[in-house]
Residue, then its C-alpha position, 0 to 999 in steps of 0.5 A: m921721882e921721875f928722871y929726865l935725859m939731858k937734852f941735846f940741841v945742835d948749835t947750828a944754821d946749816l941745814n944739811e948738818i941739822k938733817e943729818l943729825a935729826a936722823t939719828g933720833l938724838l936731836d932734841g933741839v937747834t940753837t941759832n944766833p946771828s953769827l951762824v946765820a951769817k956763816s951759813g950764807a942763808s939770804d933769808f932768815i925768817a925762811l930759813i927759821r921756817e924750814i929748820s922748825a919743820m925739820v925737827e919737833g923740839p925748840v928752835s932758837a931764833e935771835v932778834a937782831s936790836t938792842d933797843y926794847e920797842t924794836m926787839l919786841a916787835e922782831a920777837k913777835t915776828l919770829a915767834k909767829i914763825a913756828k910753834n916750836v919757835a924759842v925767841k932768843v934775847p940778849l941778856t940785857p935789861a931790855g932783853l929781860k923786859v922783852c923776855k917778860y912780856l913774851s914768857q906771860d904770852g906763853t912764848m918760849v924765850n932763850v936768854t942768851l949771853c949769860f956770864s954769872a949766876a946773877q944774871a942767871i937769876l935775873a933770867a929765871k925771874a923774868g920767866a925765861t924758858f932757857v938760860s944760855p951760859f957761854v962756858g967756852r968764852l968764859d974759859d977763853i978768859g981764864q975762867n972755869g965756865m963749867e963752875l958758873i954751871d954748877d953755880i946755876c944749877t945750885i941755885y936753880s934747884a933750891y927754888p922749885k918754882f924757878k922753871t928756866e932750864v940751864l941750856v949749856a952753850s958755848i961747848r968746845s969739847p965732849n968734857h964739856v957735856v959730860e961735865a954739864a950732865k954730872m951737874g944736872a944742867d937739862v940742855a946742852t947745845i952743841p956744834p956738830s962737830v962735837i957731837r960727832q966726838l961724842f961717839n968716838h973712842p979708840l977702843t970702840d973702833k979697836g974692838l969693831a975691828g977685831f969682831v968683823a975680822d973674827w966674823a970674816k974668819t967664820g965665812q957665814t952671813i946673817p940673811k936679810s929678812 
């Protein structure tokens, strides 16, 4: 049996953040949305997605801006042409899933976003989505348990091997969301840059490193550079 590690996508449209995190070798892809694009201050959306797609080898989610089928499909075709690693992002609506079905049959990666129920996730898988994005943080915000949704979707998908849709955990607010998603077997976590950096942190790591540095300094030695 083959085992694969959970993939890490960064949830941002900030080019500097993406470049810095890509350099760590830990980044498997990028997700963007209209709110993140607006926050980045980018004035040319197409150029922004093209630049991001050149910075990472993995999938780069670029979201349509319309809600009706015809316009959404036209926008999706434009986005798909930007680069081979672009995943067109569509909302989990009847029109969005119709676009998903069309694109997936054509071999285009599709990320179905704004998923808030297991029933919706089933529809996304049946429409051929490459990824489905359940929003855990937003469910937590209204008093529901977002991680229970991830558990439900992973359980359902695992019962049907023909479902190839990957569970992309979105709206992550803390390292605990990442850890819990990994324990449930989610395929991908898309994480804000600030939370990715929190994954590194532990006070005992800092304390231990400070002790090692202090003790090494007492030896008066240096390790020669090659």
